[in-house]
N, CA, C and O of each residue as an XYZ file, in Angstrom:
684
protein
N       5.759     18.532     16.244
C       6.739     17.772     15.840
C       7.874     18.341     14.787
O       7.512     18.569     13.633
N       9.352     18.590     15.201
C      10.241     19.158     14.262
C      10.286     17.621     13.570
O      10.174     16.424     13.836
N      10.634     18.946     12.059
C      10.914     18.014     10.310
C      11.943     16.617     10.623
O      11.853     15.430     10.309
N      12.747     17.260     11.246
C      14.141     15.894     10.496
C      13.115     14.260     11.818
O      13.182     13.090     11.442
N      12.378     14.620     13.115
C      11.475     13.779     13.065
C      10.881     13.255     12.947
O      10.614     12.107     13.303
N      10.287     14.301     12.126
C       8.962     13.737     10.979
C       9.432     12.606     10.356
O       9.180     11.418     10.557
N      10.167     13.166      9.556
C      11.202     12.596      8.558
C      11.444     11.275      8.617
O      11.411     10.355      7.800
N      11.885     11.463     10.635
C      12.419      9.622     10.627
C      11.354      8.549     11.421
O      11.385      7.319     11.419
N      10.371      9.500     12.121
C       8.906      8.696     11.995
C       8.030      7.958     10.810
O       7.336      6.941     10.819
N       8.392      8.991      9.703
C       7.742      8.613      8.027
C       7.707      7.239      7.775
O       6.899      6.333      7.571
N       9.487      7.547      7.916
C      11.012      5.967      7.758
C      10.606      4.954      8.069
O      10.442      3.961      7.361
N      10.357      5.118      9.377
C       9.842      3.947     10.941
C       8.574      3.770     10.345
O       8.238      2.679     10.805
N       7.798      4.093      9.723
C       6.706      4.059      9.990
C       6.135      3.251      8.389
O       5.146      2.522      8.462
N       6.495      3.356      7.680
C       6.416      3.514      6.325
C       6.896      2.017      6.235
O       6.206      1.113      5.764
N       8.652      1.810      6.938
C       8.349      0.363      6.731
C       8.445     -1.439      8.143
O       8.931     -2.561      8.288
N       7.151      0.072      9.043
C       6.318     -0.976      9.667
C       4.998     -1.475      8.769
O       4.597     -2.629      8.619
N       4.417     -0.151      8.182
C       3.496     -0.878      6.989
C       4.010     -1.802      5.892
O       3.434     -2.727      5.321
N       5.103     -1.371      5.760
C       5.528     -2.434      4.819
C       5.512     -4.148      5.586
O       5.058     -5.159      5.050
N       6.018     -4.069      6.678
C       6.213     -5.422      7.398
C       4.616     -5.989      7.594
O       4.611     -7.209      7.428
N       3.550     -5.567      7.834
C       2.687     -5.096      7.877
C       2.131     -6.068      6.800
O       1.504     -7.113      6.974
N       2.519     -5.459      5.629
C       1.279     -5.878      4.464
C       2.124     -7.155      4.070
O       1.554     -8.180      3.695
N       3.257     -7.081      4.147
C       3.914     -8.778      3.853
C       3.816     -9.342      4.347
O       3.407    -10.371      3.808
N       4.029     -9.430      5.854
C       3.644    -10.206      6.586
C       2.085    -10.897      5.923
O       2.092    -12.106      5.690
N       1.416    -10.483      5.776
C       0.016    -10.898      5.830
C      -0.150    -11.503      4.076
O      -1.012    -12.278      3.662
N       0.775    -10.971      3.424
C       0.725    -11.747      1.996
C       1.824    -12.968      2.727
O       1.557    -14.118      3.075
N       2.467    -12.598      2.760
C       3.157    -13.977      3.395
C       2.264    -15.149      4.701
O       2.481    -16.324      4.999
N       1.552    -14.446      5.054
C       0.864    -16.112      5.451
C      -0.446    -16.014      4.251
O      -1.025    -17.081      4.458
N      -1.239    -15.282      3.077
C      -1.972    -15.453      2.276
C      -0.341    -16.837      1.194
O      -0.394    -17.997      0.784
N       0.586    -15.948      1.199
C       1.185    -17.158     -0.079
C       1.323    -18.563      0.685
O       1.224    -19.495     -0.113
N       1.579    -19.082      2.381
C       1.664    -20.030      2.647
C       0.730    -20.720      2.956
O       0.949    -21.909      3.187
N      -0.626    -20.189      3.058
C      -2.213    -20.737      3.453
C      -3.430    -20.445      3.680
O      -4.483    -21.036      3.441
N      -3.065    -19.006      4.400
C      -4.011    -18.851      5.765
C      -5.038    -17.974      4.749
O      -5.012    -18.126      3.528
N      -5.679    -17.310      5.233
C      -6.705    -16.873      4.496
C      -6.060    -15.363      4.681
O      -5.896    -14.643      3.696
N      -5.632    -14.846      6.298
C      -5.561    -13.793      6.123
C      -5.772    -12.360      5.752
O      -4.920    -11.511      5.488
N      -7.566    -12.217      5.794
C      -7.882    -10.810      4.819
C      -8.022    -11.587      3.673
O      -8.908    -11.133      2.949
N      -7.501    -12.555      3.246
C      -7.675    -12.644      1.383
C      -8.927    -12.321      1.178
O      -9.231    -11.451      0.362
N      -9.818    -12.984      1.899
C     -11.553    -12.494      1.586
C     -11.901    -11.069      1.926
O     -13.124    -11.210      1.943
N     -11.738     -9.985      2.168
C     -11.644     -8.582      2.080
C     -11.325     -7.907      0.654
O     -11.602     -6.761      0.301
N     -10.535     -9.125     -0.222
C      -9.625     -8.364     -1.162
C     -10.715     -7.218     -1.821
O     -11.673     -7.968     -2.015
N     -10.979     -6.430     -2.093
C     -11.336     -5.710     -3.327
C     -12.201     -6.367     -4.334
O     -13.027     -5.611     -4.845
N     -12.207     -7.400     -4.675
C     -11.369     -8.091     -6.500
C     -12.926     -7.987     -6.731
O     -13.857     -7.984     -5.927
N     -12.871     -7.865     -8.727
C     -13.978     -8.343     -9.304
C     -14.221     -9.726     -8.776
O     -13.279    -10.274     -8.202
N     -15.918    -10.671     -8.954
C     -16.152    -11.879     -8.140
C     -14.907    -13.111     -9.073
O     -14.394    -14.142     -8.638
N     -14.817    -12.699     -9.924
C     -14.074    -14.346    -10.824
C     -12.713    -13.989    -10.156
O     -12.445    -14.890     -9.362
N     -11.626    -12.905    -10.166
C     -10.576    -13.028     -9.670
C     -10.641    -13.703     -8.218
O     -10.104    -14.751     -7.857
N     -11.795    -12.434     -7.161
C     -12.000    -12.931     -5.892
C     -11.879    -14.775     -5.626
O     -11.192    -15.374     -4.799
N     -12.820    -15.317     -6.666
C     -12.727    -16.703     -6.780
C     -11.408    -17.290     -6.931
O     -11.071    -18.202     -6.176
N     -10.489    -16.778     -7.994
C      -9.031    -17.307     -8.290
C      -8.607    -17.413     -6.739
O      -8.451    -18.416     -6.043
N      -8.461    -15.918     -6.400
C      -8.501    -15.883     -5.131
C      -7.907    -16.812     -4.013
O      -6.913    -16.947     -3.299
N      -9.251    -17.425     -4.331
C     -10.033    -17.903     -2.734
C      -9.682    -19.490     -3.425
O      -9.662    -20.412     -2.609
N      -9.483    -19.739     -4.487
C      -9.596    -20.621     -4.262
C      -7.897    -21.149     -4.881
O      -7.392    -22.266     -4.995
N      -7.610    -20.376     -5.048
C      -5.611    -20.276     -4.564
C      -4.946    -20.518     -5.965
O      -3.925    -21.125     -6.287
N      -5.981    -19.761     -6.749
C      -5.263    -20.082     -8.051
C      -3.550    -20.555     -8.308
O      -3.346    -19.759     -7.392
N      -2.465    -20.967     -8.595
C      -0.907    -20.741     -8.401
C      -1.193    -19.351     -8.929
O      -1.134    -18.575     -7.976
N      -1.485    -18.701    -10.085
C      -1.747    -17.423     -9.962
C      -1.076    -16.155     -8.846
O      -0.100    -15.414     -8.733
N      -2.527    -16.566     -8.068
C      -2.450    -15.529     -7.126
C      -0.954    -16.339     -6.045
O       0.173    -15.860     -5.917
N      -1.416    -17.464     -5.512
C       0.001    -17.491     -5.085
C       1.664    -17.464     -5.020
O       2.607    -17.481     -4.228
N       1.292    -17.403     -6.600
C       3.162    -16.399     -6.852
C       2.808    -14.883     -6.435
O       3.595    -14.172     -5.810
N       1.654    -14.514     -6.817
C       1.680    -13.113     -6.657
C       1.875    -13.358     -5.320
O       2.977    -13.885     -5.167
N       1.411    -13.237     -4.506
C       1.666    -13.394     -2.655
C       3.469    -13.689     -2.428
O       4.419    -13.100     -1.913
N       3.357    -14.250     -2.750
C       5.096    -14.733     -2.613
C       5.848    -13.298     -3.334
O       6.308    -12.523     -2.497
N       5.958    -13.014     -4.341
C       6.363    -11.862     -5.027
C       5.899    -10.638     -4.173
O       6.741     -9.801     -3.847
N       4.812    -10.523     -3.862
C       4.051     -9.115     -2.964
C       4.535     -9.663     -1.280
O       4.395     -8.731     -0.488
N       5.000    -10.810     -0.687
C       6.001    -10.507      0.276
C       7.277    -10.557      0.203
O       7.754    -10.206      1.282
N       8.383    -10.933     -0.861
C       9.575    -10.557     -1.248
C      10.032     -9.038     -1.561
O      11.142     -8.520     -1.440
N       8.243     -8.252     -2.206
C       8.483     -6.703     -2.615
C       8.656     -6.555     -1.346
O       9.810     -6.895     -1.085
N       8.188     -6.274     -0.567
C       7.897     -5.689      0.999
C       9.101     -5.871      2.317
O       9.373     -5.254      3.347
N       9.572     -6.999      1.655
C      11.301     -7.316      2.647
C      11.671     -5.940      2.001
O      12.311     -5.155      2.700
N      11.419     -5.677      1.075
C      12.364     -4.950     -0.461
C      12.729     -3.792      0.642
O      13.697     -3.433      1.313
N      10.940     -3.315      0.347
C      10.299     -2.085      1.423
C      10.232     -1.402      2.469
O       9.815     -0.266      2.690
N      11.136     -2.994      3.750
C      11.570     -2.566      4.313
C      12.652     -2.155      4.620
O      12.849     -1.440      5.603
N      13.985     -2.747      3.404
C      14.471     -2.357      3.704
C      14.717     -0.665      3.242
O      15.637     -0.096      3.830
N      13.904      0.161      2.185
C      14.707      1.524      1.536
C      13.933      2.065      2.319
O      14.059      3.289      2.277
N      12.811      1.550      3.368
C      11.789      2.760      4.319
C      13.516      3.145      5.545
O      14.021      4.178      5.986
N      13.804      1.870      5.631
C      14.967      2.230      6.857
C      16.214      2.620      5.782
O      17.015      3.465      6.181
N      16.331      2.276      4.983
C      17.184      3.214      4.238
C      17.363      4.925      3.993
O      18.255      5.661      3.570
N      15.647      5.130      4.641
C      15.508      6.957      4.174
C      16.183      7.291      5.703
O      16.662      8.397      5.954
N      16.146      5.971      6.866
C      16.656      7.263      7.933
C      17.902      7.139      8.908
O      18.222      7.485     10.045
N      18.597      6.219      7.460
C      20.108      6.232      7.770
C      20.742      7.588      6.844
O      20.055      8.318      6.131
N      22.163      7.698      7.055
C      22.744      8.696      5.717
C      23.071      8.397      4.739
O      23.878      7.480      4.896
N      22.904      8.677      3.444
C      23.091      8.161      2.758
C      24.750      8.894      2.086
O      24.900     10.088      1.824
N      26.042      7.594      1.899
C      27.153      8.541      1.485
C      26.968      9.188     -0.014
O      27.777      9.998     -0.468
N      25.632      8.666     -0.838
C      26.381      9.979     -2.814
C      25.158     10.128     -2.979
O      24.320      9.240     -2.821
N      24.940     11.275     -3.316
C      23.919     11.796     -3.601
C      22.778     11.375     -5.010
O      21.586     11.426     -5.317
N      24.007     10.982     -5.502
C      23.332      9.656     -6.780
C      22.569      8.856     -5.753
O      21.485      9.394     -5.981
N      22.324      8.085     -4.904
C      22.185      7.164     -3.470
C      20.945      8.070     -3.151
O      20.037      7.238     -3.152
N      20.384      9.262     -2.885
C      19.773      9.663     -2.424
C      18.453     10.043     -2.771
O      17.331      9.885     -2.290
N      19.180     10.847     -4.216
C      18.470     10.767     -5.646
C      17.119      9.840     -5.825
O      15.900      9.967     -5.939
N      17.941      9.018     -5.784
C      17.158      7.538     -6.451
C      16.734      6.672     -5.224
O      16.324      5.574     -5.601
N      16.713      6.808     -4.087
C      15.396      7.194     -3.312
C      14.447      8.036     -2.672
O      13.416      7.796     -2.043
N      14.899      8.829     -2.908
C      13.443     10.038     -3.322
C      12.623     10.184     -4.015
O      11.488     10.658     -3.976
N      13.480      9.575     -4.966
C      12.131      9.558     -6.957
C      11.598      8.405     -6.479
O      10.428      8.336     -6.855
N      12.053      7.054     -5.534
C      11.241      5.801     -5.322
C      10.500      5.376     -4.597
O       9.823      4.353     -4.690
N      10.617      6.917     -2.959
C       9.802      6.905     -2.372
C       8.409      7.643     -2.430
O       7.349      7.328     -1.889
N       8.691      8.631     -3.175
C       8.045      9.393     -3.303
C       6.845      8.987     -4.705
O       5.621      9.077     -4.620
N       7.565      8.580     -5.821
C       6.518      7.227     -6.659
C       5.927      6.562     -6.136
O       4.954      5.927     -6.543
N       6.387      6.575     -5.158
C       5.181      4.987     -4.241
C       4.355      5.782     -4.393
O       3.534      5.945     -5.296
N       4.790      6.910     -2.459
C       3.726      7.212     -1.453
C       2.560      7.704     -2.967
O       1.341      7.547     -2.889
N       3.049      8.116     -3.863
C       1.830      8.771     -4.764
C       0.820      7.759     -5.358
O      -0.402      7.908     -5.374
N       1.361      6.943     -5.733
C       0.678      5.345     -6.699
C      -0.046      5.183     -5.276
O      -1.179      5.640     -5.126
N       0.552      4.597     -4.347
C      -0.645      4.719     -2.801
C      -1.720      5.206     -2.688
O      -2.840      4.783     -2.978
N      -1.209      6.567     -2.043
C      -2.463      7.714     -1.823
C      -3.464      7.373     -2.890
O      -4.600      6.996     -2.599
N      -3.043      7.506     -4.120
C      -3.727      7.615     -5.489
C      -4.481      6.392     -5.426
O      -5.663      6.595     -5.707
N      -4.169      4.991     -5.112
C      -5.443      3.584     -4.290
C      -5.995      3.954     -3.849
O      -7.152      3.624     -4.109
N      -5.766      5.155     -2.584
C      -6.233      4.927     -1.478
C      -7.429      5.944     -1.908
O      -8.480      5.540     -1.411
N      -7.553      6.750     -2.425
C      -8.186      7.870     -3.231
C      -9.262      7.618     -4.107
O     -10.355      8.166     -4.251
N      -8.700      6.655     -4.666
C      -9.689      5.473     -5.820
C      -9.714      6.311     -7.951
O     -10.385      6.236     -8.980
N      -8.782      6.825     -7.539
C      -8.058      6.637     -9.319
C      -7.767      5.326    -10.181
O      -7.842      5.081    -11.385
N      -7.504      4.796     -9.371
C      -7.592      3.378     -9.785
C      -8.739      2.075     -9.677
O      -8.694      0.889    -10.002
N      -9.607      2.808     -9.151
C     -11.245      2.820     -9.389
C     -11.350      1.618     -7.814
O     -12.507      1.371     -7.475
N     -10.602      1.175     -7.246
C     -11.129      0.591     -5.710
C     -10.595      2.334     -4.732
O     -10.344      3.477     -5.115
N     -10.646      1.549     -3.200
C     -10.326      3.481     -2.591
C     -11.686      4.024     -2.080
O     -12.619      3.331     -1.674
N     -11.651      5.290     -2.161
C     -12.576      6.265     -0.714
C     -13.517      6.332     -2.167
O     -14.468      5.615     -1.858
N     -13.828      6.909     -3.903
C     -14.798      7.343     -4.103
C     -14.967      5.910     -5.087
O     -15.925      6.380     -5.700
N     -14.876      5.186     -5.420
C     -14.739      3.937     -5.365
C     -15.937      3.212     -4.258
O     -16.997      2.656     -4.544
N     -15.512      3.381     -3.348
C     -16.246      2.353     -2.246
C     -17.887      2.834     -2.062
O     -18.938      2.217     -1.887
N     -17.371      4.841     -2.251
C     -18.527      5.133     -1.923
C     -19.618      4.884     -2.856
O     -20.718      4.516     -2.444
N     -19.311      5.110     -4.401
C     -19.743      5.132     -5.555
C     -20.646      3.541     -5.181
O     -21.862      3.462     -5.357
N     -20.126      2.813     -4.854
C     -20.461      1.312     -5.114
C     -21.886      1.541     -3.602
O     -23.093      1.573     -3.840
N     -21.265      1.665     -2.169
C     -22.685      1.917     -1.330
C     -23.728      2.850     -1.785
O     -24.861      2.487     -1.467
N     -23.667      3.769     -2.332
C     -24.245      5.081     -2.546
C     -25.339      4.057     -3.903
O     -26.443      4.524     -4.186
N     -24.949      2.970     -4.473
C     -25.382      3.129     -5.291
C     -26.176      3.387     -6.712
O     -27.325      3.191     -7.108
N     -24.540      4.118     -7.469
C     -24.467      5.450     -7.559
C     -23.551      4.553     -9.068
O     -23.664      4.494    -10.292
N     -22.687      4.006     -8.007
C     -22.364      2.499     -9.447
C     -22.673      0.892     -8.495
O     -22.142      0.330     -7.538
N     -23.781      0.630     -9.374
C     -23.990     -0.965     -8.487
C     -23.463     -2.211     -9.445
O     -23.008     -2.289    -10.586
N     -23.697     -2.939     -8.612
C     -22.662     -4.112     -8.329
C     -24.263     -4.936     -9.682
O     -25.469     -4.712     -9.782
N     -23.417     -5.734    -10.309
C     -24.334     -6.756    -10.710
C     -25.178     -7.480     -9.906
O     -24.470     -7.880     -8.982
N     -26.213     -7.838     -9.761
C     -27.538     -8.168     -9.104
C     -26.699     -9.233     -7.795
O     -26.682     -9.279     -6.565
N     -26.102     -9.947     -8.891
C     -25.948    -11.276     -7.802
C     -24.872    -11.663     -6.987
O     -24.690    -12.648     -6.270
N     -23.867    -10.184     -7.387
C     -23.100     -9.395     -6.931
C     -23.012     -8.401     -5.764
O     -21.973     -8.121     -5.167
N     -24.413     -7.831     -5.477
C     -24.387     -6.768     -5.047
C     -23.996     -6.952     -3.757
O     -22.857     -6.642     -3.406
N     -25.247     -7.680     -2.576
C     -24.644     -7.998     -1.242
C     -23.121     -7.914     -1.345
O     -22.738     -6.828     -0.911
N     -22.174     -8.651     -1.750
C     -20.926     -9.090     -1.173
C     -20.049     -8.299     -1.951
O     -18.847     -8.522     -1.806
N     -20.579     -6.969     -3.155
C     -20.138     -5.880     -3.862
C     -19.774     -4.793     -1.785
O     -18.710     -4.385     -1.319
N     -20.803     -4.754     -1.357
C     -20.961     -4.198     -0.390
C     -20.217     -4.108      0.756
O     -19.673     -3.109      1.226
N     -20.249     -5.913      1.416
C     -19.866     -5.711      1.639
C     -18.222     -5.520      1.695
O     -17.831     -4.902      2.686
N     -17.089     -6.018      0.659
C     -15.840     -5.118     -0.059
C     -16.249     -3.643     -0.175
O     -15.365     -3.057      0.449
N     -16.796     -3.065     -0.468
C     -16.768     -1.759     -0.320
C     -16.209     -1.112      0.765
O     -15.377     -0.205      0.783
N     -17.039     -1.966      2.100
C     -17.520     -1.607      4.003
C     -15.167     -2.118      3.872
O     -13.978     -1.924      4.126
N     -15.737     -2.481      3.559
C     -13.764     -3.335      4.355
C     -12.806     -2.605      3.421
O     -11.691     -2.456      3.921
N     -12.957     -2.100      2.159
C     -12.541     -1.161      1.349
C     -12.385     -0.261      2.664
O     -11.499     -0.188      3.515
N     -13.683      0.435      2.471
C     -13.353      1.830      3.239
C     -12.727      2.020      3.996
O     -12.087      3.071      4.036
N     -12.612      0.773      5.240
C     -12.162      1.345      6.873
C     -11.268      0.708      6.426
O     -10.645      1.728      6.131
N     -10.694      0.019      6.135
C      -9.197     -0.745      6.416
C      -8.191     -0.730      5.300
O      -7.060     -0.331      5.580
N      -8.534     -1.225      3.707
C      -7.947     -1.411      2.834
C      -6.857      0.693      2.934
O      -5.749      1.133      3.238
N      -8.236      1.216      2.427
C      -8.640      2.755      1.971
C      -7.325      3.687      2.627
O      -6.313      4.211      2.161
N      -8.070      3.548      4.214
C      -6.843      4.224      5.241
C      -5.654      3.625      5.379
O      -4.748      4.165      6.015
N      -5.497      2.224      4.693
C      -4.095      2.230      5.261
C      -3.319      2.126      4.475
O      -2.166      1.975      4.878
N      -3.579      2.156      2.911
C      -3.092      2.351      1.511
C      -2.823      4.243      2.006
O      -1.660      4.630      1.889
N      -3.534      4.950      2.350
C      -3.432      6.122      1.878
C      -2.599      6.487      3.882
O      -2.459      7.669      4.198
N      -2.294      5.680      4.632
C      -1.327      6.054      5.296
C       0.117      5.849      4.980
O       1.033      6.655      5.145
N       0.153      5.016      4.649
C       1.499      4.085      3.968
C       1.939      4.739      3.290
O       3.156      4.909      3.356
N       0.929      5.627      2.016
C       1.343      6.662      0.945
C       2.215      7.916      1.750
O       3.354      8.339      1.555
N       1.277      8.268      2.629
C       2.050      9.696      3.690
C       3.235      9.011      4.031
O       4.076      9.607      3.358
N       3.780      8.192      4.614
C       4.523      7.769      5.312
C       6.132      7.615      4.433
O       7.274      7.750      4.870
N       5.587      7.248      2.918
C       6.739      6.944      1.563
C       6.830      8.749      1.293
O       7.889      9.231      1.696
N       5.722      9.862      0.592
C       6.247     10.645      0.563
C       6.769     11.298      1.638
O       7.991     11.341      1.495
N       6.407     11.851      2.691
C       6.974     12.304      3.846
C       9.035     12.345      4.199
O       9.964     13.082      4.531
N       8.628     10.757      3.747
C       9.970     10.474      3.922
C      10.979     10.900      3.021
O      12.175     11.128      3.204
N      10.193     10.967      1.915
C      10.722     11.852      0.705
C      11.125     12.553      0.731
O      12.323     12.616      0.454
N      10.274     13.779      1.152
C      10.282     14.941      1.198
C      11.998     15.076      2.129
O      13.074     15.650      1.967
N      11.492     14.349      2.900
C      12.513     14.861      3.889
C      13.993     14.887      3.788
O      14.950     15.570      4.153
N      13.630     13.471      2.902
C      15.877     13.358      2.400
C      15.248     14.696      0.861
O      16.204     15.162      0.242
N      14.379     14.998      0.563
C      14.694     15.681     -0.187
C      15.464     17.245      0.114
O      16.199     17.924     -0.604
N      15.037     17.419      1.232
C      15.341     18.585      2.275
C      16.690     18.529      2.657
O      17.474     19.478      2.644
N      17.040     16.826      3.160
C      18.696     17.271      4.199
C      19.279     16.857      2.882
O      20.228     16.169      3.259
N      19.307     16.846      1.468
C      20.179     16.538      0.032
C      20.113     17.944      0.427
O      21.084     18.112      1.165
N      19.437     19.088      0.309
C      20.032     20.498     -0.544
C      20.487     20.968     -0.071
O      21.364     21.734     -0.469
N      19.982     20.685      1.645
C      20.904     21.539      2.805
C      22.681     20.874      3.289
O      23.519     21.208      4.127
N      22.600     19.888      2.306
C      24.044     19.363      2.284
C      24.569     19.859      0.595
O      25.450     19.553     -0.209
N      24.246     20.121      0.623
C      24.693     20.639     -1.398
C      25.624     22.198     -0.951
O      26.112     22.901     -1.836
């Protein structure tokens, strides 16, 4: 696949994944479960999430709004921009966001492939009363959330790299 097509596909991919994530957070904000019980959270935070603590409801609204912004930013990566300053800002934003998402998926911030494997192998055991729940959530994170964030992050980074290349070629 040519580089320009890869960049375009990554931009559209980031938009689609932002829309999917935002739809889930909007559904949760409106009261649906929508995988809320599969969020890899510590037990006390998970309980607050599932009982619809106002802080979590507000965070779902904020994340749904952020996802709308994400869709717009992702689509902006496939459109030509008039000024190089706007392109540079877009490159920084998309690349940074992509790196953070990939770090989350790998386990740099505690969740992710590394953390899940540590829980599932017993290297990092959960408290006995939460052991079954911790293993269940680790499986969900390992098979759904971590790959989702890895793909989403890769789309952002690829879109950002393509923009940076296009900026250099126009200079």
